[in-house]
C-alpha positions in Angstrom: 9.4 -6.6 9.5 8.9 -9.2 6.8 5.6 -10.6 5.5 5.7 -13.7 7.7 6.3 -11.6 10.9 3.5 -9.2 9.9 1.1 -12.0 9.2 1.9 -13.7 12.5 0.9 -10.6 14.5 -2.1 -10.0 12.3 -3.5 -13.4 13.0 -3.7 -12.6 16.7 -6.4 -10.0 16.2 -9.3 -12.4 16.2 -11.8 -13.6 18.9 -10.5 -16.2 21.2 -6.8 -15.3 20.9 -6.9 -13.1 24.1 -3.9 -11.2 22.9 -5.4 -7.7 23.1 -5.7 -6.8 26.8 -6.7 -3.2 26.9 -8.3 -0.8 24.4 -8.7 3.0 24.7 -10.5 5.2 22.2 -10.9 8.9 21.4 -13.4 10.7 19.2 -12.0 13.8 17.3 -14.4 16.2 15.6 -13.9 18.3 12.5 -12.3 21.1 14.5 -9.5 18.7 15.7 -10.9 18.8 19.2 -10.9 15.8 21.6 -14.7 15.3 22.2 -14.7 12.2 24.3 -12.4 9.4 25.5 -13.6 5.8 26.3 -12.3 2.4 27.2 -14.3 -0.5 25.8 -14.0 -4.0 27.2 -13.8 -6.8 24.8 -14.9 -9.2 27.5 -18.2 -7.3 28.1 -18.9 -6.6 24.4 -21.3 -8.7 22.3 -19.3 -11.1 20.2 -20.3 -9.4 16.9 -19.1 -6.0 18.2 -15.8 -7.5 19.5 -15.2 -9.1 16.1 -15.7 -5.8 14.3 -13.4 -3.9 16.7 -10.7 -6.5 16.2 -11.2 -6.4 12.5 -10.5 -2.7 12.4 -7.3 -3.1 14.4 -6.2 -6.0 12.2 -6.7 -3.8 9.1 -3.8 -1.6 10.4 -1.5 -4.5 9.7 -2.6 -5.2 6.2 -1.4 -4.1 2.8 1.9 -4.3 0.9 5.2 -3.9 2.7 7.0 -0.8 1.5 3.8 0.7 0.2 1.1 0.5 2.9 3.3 -0.9 5.6 6.5 1.1 6.1 9.4 0.3 8.5 10.5 3.2 10.6 13.8 3.2 12.5 14.7 5.2 15.5 18.2 6.6 16.0 20.1 5.3 19.0 19.9 8.7 20.7 16.1 8.6 20.4 15.9 5.2 22.1 18.3 6.2 24.9 16.7 9.6 25.7 13.9 11.2 23.6 10.5 12.5 24.5 8.8 10.6 21.6 10.3 7.2 22.5 9.5 7.7 26.2 5.9 8.4 25.4 5.5 5.2 23.2 7.4 3.1 25.8 5.2 4.4 28.6 2.0 3.5 26.7 3.4 0.1 26.0 4.8 -0.9 29.4 1.8 0.5 31.3 -0.7 -1.4 29.2 -2.4 2.0 28.5 -2.9 2.5 32.2 -0.9 5.8 32.2 -3.7 8.3 31.7 -1.4 11.2 31.2 0.5 9.4 28.4 -2.8 8.3 26.8 -4.2 11.9 26.8 -0.9 13.2 25.5 -0.8 11.0 22.4 -4.5 11.6 21.7 -3.8 15.4 21.8 -0.7 15.1 19.7 -2.5 13.1 17.0 -5.5 15.5 17.0 -3.2 18.5 16.6 -1.2 17.0 13.7 -3.2 14.5 11.7 -4.6 16.0 8.4 -7.7 13.9 8.0 -11.0 15.1 6.5 -13.9 15.2 8.9 -14.2 13.5 12.3 -12.3 10.3 13.1 -11.7 7.8 15.8 -8.4 7.0 17.5 -8.1 3.5 18.8 -5.2 2.4 21.0 -4.7 -1.3 21.8 -2.1 -2.9 24.1 -1.4 -6.6 24.1 0.9 -9.4 24.9 1.7 -12.3 22.6 3.4 -15.5 23.9 5.6 -16.1 20.9 5.6 -19.9 20.2 9.0 -21.5 19.9 9.9 -22.3 16.3 12.3 -25.3 15.7 15.1 -25.3 13.1 12.9 -27.3 10.8 10.3 -24.6 10.8 7.8 -26.5 13.0 6.0 -24.3 15.6 5.5 -25.6 19.1 2.4 -23.8 20.4 3.0 -25.0 24.0 6.5 -23.7 24.2 6.9 -19.9 24.3 10.3 -18.4 23.5 9.4 -14.9 24.7 6.5 -12.5 25.3 6.0 -9.7 22.8 4.4 -6.7 24.4 3.1 -4.2 21.9 1.1 -1.0 21.2 -1.2 -0.7 18.2 -2.8 2.6 17.1 -5.5 3.0 14.4 -6.9 6.3 13.0 -10.4 5.6 11.5 -12.5 8.2 9.7 -16.1 8.5 10.7 -18.5 8.6 7.7 -22.0 9.8 7.8 -24.6 7.7 5.9 -27.5 9.2 4.0 -31.1 8.9 5.0 -32.8 6.0 3.2 -35.9 3.9 3.2 -35.2 0.7 5.1 -37.1 -2.6 5.7 -37.6 -3.6 9.3 -38.1 -7.4 9.4 -39.5 -7.6 12.9 -42.4 -5.2 11.9 -42.6 -6.3 8.3 -42.7 -2.6 7.4 -40.6 0.0 5.6 -39.6 3.1 7.5 -37.2 6.0 7.0 -33.7 5.3 8.3 -32.0 8.4 9.7 -28.4 9.3 8.9 -25.9 7.4 11.0 -22.2 7.7 11.9 -20.1 4.7 10.8 -16.5 3.8 11.6 -14.5 3.3 8.4 -11.3 1.2 8.0 -8.2 2.9 9.3 -6.5 5.7 7.3 -3.2 5.5 9.2 -1.7 3.8 12.2 1.3 2.1 13.7 2.6 -0.9 15.6 5.3 -0.3 18.3 7.8 -1.9 18.8 8.5 -3.7 15.5 8.3 -7.5 15.6 11.7 -8.3 14.0 13.2 -11.8 14.1 10.0 -12.8 16.0 10.9 -10.6 19.0 10.5 -6.9 20.0 12.7 -4.4 18.3 12.6 -1.1 20.3 14.6 0.6 17.6 11.7 0.2 15.1 8.0 0.6 14.4 5.7 -0.5 11.6 3.8 2.4 10.1 0.5 1.9 8.2 -1.0 4.1 5.5 -4.1 3.3 3.5 -3.1 5.6 0.6 -0.1 5.0 -1.5 -0.1 8.7 -2.5 -0.3 10.2 1.0 1.4 8.6 4.1 0.5 11.6 6.3 4.1 12.8 6.9 2.8 15.3 9.5 1.7 12.4 11.7 5.1 10.6 11.3 6.9 13.7 12.4 4.6 14.4 15.4 4.8 10.8 16.8 8.3 9.6 15.8 10.3 12.8 15.0 11.6 11.0 11.9 12.0 12.1 8.3 8.9 10.7 6.5 9.6 8.3 3.7 8.4 9.3 0.3 4.9 7.8 -0.5 4.9 4.8 -2.9 3.2 6.8 -5.7 5.8 9.6 -5.4 8.7 7.1 -5.6 7.2 5.8 -8.9 6.8 9.3 -10.3 10.4 10.2 -9.3 11.7 7.0 -10.8 10.0 7.7 -14.1 11.3 11.2 -14.1 14.9 10.0 -13.5 14.6 7.6 -16.4 13.1 10.2 -18.8 15.5 13.0 -17.9 18.7 11.0 -17.9 18.0 8.9 -21.0 16.3 11.6 -23.1 15.7 10.3 -26.7 17.2 6.9 -25.6 14.1 6.3 -23.4 12.4 4.2 -26.1 9.5 1.8 -25.8 12.0 -1.1 -26.0 14.0 0.3 -23.1 11.0 1.1 -21.0 9.6 -2.5 -21.6 13.0 -4.0 -20.6 13.1 -2.0 -17.3 9.5 -2.9 -16.6 10.0 -6.5 -17.4 13.2 -6.8 -15.3 11.5 -5.3 -12.2 8.4 -7.5 -12.7 10.6 -10.6 -13.0 12.5 -9.8 -9.8 9.2 -9.5 -8.0 7.9 -12.8 -9.4 11.1 -14.6 -8.6 11.1 -13.3 -5.0 7.5 -14.5 -4.5 8.2 -17.9 -6.1 11.2 -18.5 -3.9 9.2 -17.6 -0.8 12.0 -15.4 0.5 11.2 -13.8 3.9 13.3 -10.6 3.6 11.6 -7.8 1.7 12.9 -7.3 -1.9 14.8 -4.1 -2.6 16.8 -2.9 -5.6 19.5 -0.3 -6.1 20.3 1.9 -9.1 22.9 -0.8 -10.1 20.0 -3.2 -11.0 18.5 -0.7 -13.4 21.9 0.3 -14.8 22.7 -3.3 -15.8 19.3 -3.5 -17.6 20.0 -0.3 -19.4 23.4 -1.5 -20.5 22.0 -4.8 -21.7 19.5 -2.8 -23.9 22.4 -1.1 -25.7 21.8 2.3 -24.1 25.0 4.5 -24.5 27.3 4.7 -21.6 26.8 8.5 -21.5 23.1 8.0 -20.7 23.7 5.1 -18.3 26.1 7.3 -16.3 23.6 10.1 -16.3 21.0 7.7 -14.9 23.3 6.6 -12.1 24.0 10.2 -11.1 20.3 11.3 -11.3 19.2 8.2 -9.3 21.6 9.0 -6.5 20.6 12.7 -6.4 16.9 11.9 -6.2 16.9 8.9 -3.8 20.2 9.3 -2.0 23.6 7.6 -2.3 23.3 3.8 -2.0 19.5 4.0 -1.8 17.5 0.8 -2.2 13.8 0.9 -3.3 11.0 -1.6 -3.3 10.3 -2.5 -7.0 6.6 -3.0 -6.1 6.6 0.8 -5.6 8.1 1.5 -9.1 6.0 -0.7 -11.4 2.5 -1.9 -11.5 2.7 -5.7 -12.1 -1.1 -6.0 -12.7 -1.3 -3.3 -15.4 0.5 -2.4 -18.6 -0.7 0.8 -20.1 0.4 2.9 -23.1 -1.2 6.3 -23.6 -1.3 9.0 -26.3 -3.3 12.2 -26.2 -6.2 10.4 -27.9 -5.7 6.7 -27.3 -5.1 4.5 -24.3 -4.0 0.8 -24.7 -4.1 -1.7 -21.8 -2.2 -4.9 -22.3 -1.9 -8.1 -20.3 1.4 -7.4 -18.4 2.6 -10.9 -19.4 2.1 -10.1 -23.1 3.8 -6.8 -23.4 5.7 -8.3 -26.4 2.5 -7.9 -28.5 3.1 -4.1 -28.7 5.9 -2.6 -30.8 6.9 1.0 -31.8 7.5 1.5 -35.5 7.8 4.3 -38.0 5.6 3.5 -41.0 5.6 5.8 -44.0 7.2 8.5 -41.8 4.4 8.1 -39.2 5.2 7.0 -35.6 2.9 4.0 -34.8 2.2 1.6 -32.1 1.7 -1.8 -33.7 -0.3 -4.4 -31.8 -0.1 -8.0 -32.9 -3.6 -9.5 -32.7 -3.3 -13.3 -32.5 -6.9 -14.0 -31.6 -10.4 -12.5 -32.2 -10.9 -8.8 -31.9 -13.9 -7.1 -30.5 -15.2 -3.5 -30.7 -17.4 -2.7 -27.7 -18.3 -6.4 -27.5 -18.8 -6.9 -31.3 -16.6 -9.4 -33.1 -14.9 -7.7 -36.1 -12.8 -9.2 -38.9 -9.6 -8.1 -40.6 -9.9 -6.5 -44.1 -8.6 -9.7 -45.8 -11.3 -11.7 -44.2 -14.2 -9.4 -45.4 -16.4 -10.7 -48.2 -15.5 -9.6 -51.7 -18.9 -7.9 -52.3 -19.2 -4.3 -51.0 -21.0 -3.8 -47.8 -24.5 -2.4 -47.8 -23.2 1.0 -46.5 -20.6 1.1 -49.3 -23.1 0.0 -51.9 -25.5 2.8 -50.8 -22.8 5.4 -51.2 -22.1 4.1 -54.8 -25.7 4.4 -55.7 -25.9 8.0 -54.5 -22.8 8.9 -56.6 -24.4 7.4 -59.7 
């Protein structure tokens, strides 16, 4: 799914859309036991409660594609005849009316999901009349091209609040507020089937993970029987390891800046061109950048081989998972330097009097903990009071 398709489905989770037709929930305690199951009705809920429930479900479709939202693809054999696909299809086509299927997925999640503390499982089924979109991009709301029937699942941790002193406006008094159990935003979830080309794709699902470091592979295996993709943070760490190991001493600051700058530029161009398909790069993209930096062919070939071994032959990665476009940081054991990503050119690596140095070009004012400071050639000729005091002591 691309960003536009994801956003189109996400917009349906708001009051008045009447897309969500049935919701079923389940409370799982710390021992991974199914404590209770329930089936709330949006129509009978107070408006504020319905809004909060829809907001939780909507959150399962938020985040960055490739990082928080990951496309999962079923094999043809799974779609034709597999227990996991039959279960998801039964939940979807029955509109959550199949009690056995609902109980099965609740139990499967409870036995596999590695979440801390108690949590809530929400299942929502819905139907979306997909408006017809003309060739010029105009959407005709009163002309539906097809009906997209879907299943959405959210796993929401339950957090316990601390007792506190609270003000009760109706009584104009302060009283102790006891601890309470609050539903937090989802930690994981999925949408089935995928909404590809603005229609249902039974060969795909969109998986959500709140954490870029842990996508709960045990849950992916239990529900989809698929090899879990590497989390975004793990992809970045592996990519850095491939560069460092294959380039060795050739992995200089200039080369690292060039690779970072190239990937950031691709991301910005993709965003500026409003391209619908997700951006992905191969090892060839980085290889060209390395060659342009003058890296020896021996190291370039080593990078290609190591990249293929780590990520797979012909692998394509999301550059958003490999670089942080909002942060540019250099670190030594004792110093950390954060630079505006757009001004990475202000930092250079030099050897001065035999000492390796990071040189930062300061074009404007400099502050130390909020205090404006001056360069040595801007200081007054007279010695400072501190220096003068030291001279007096010496004499």
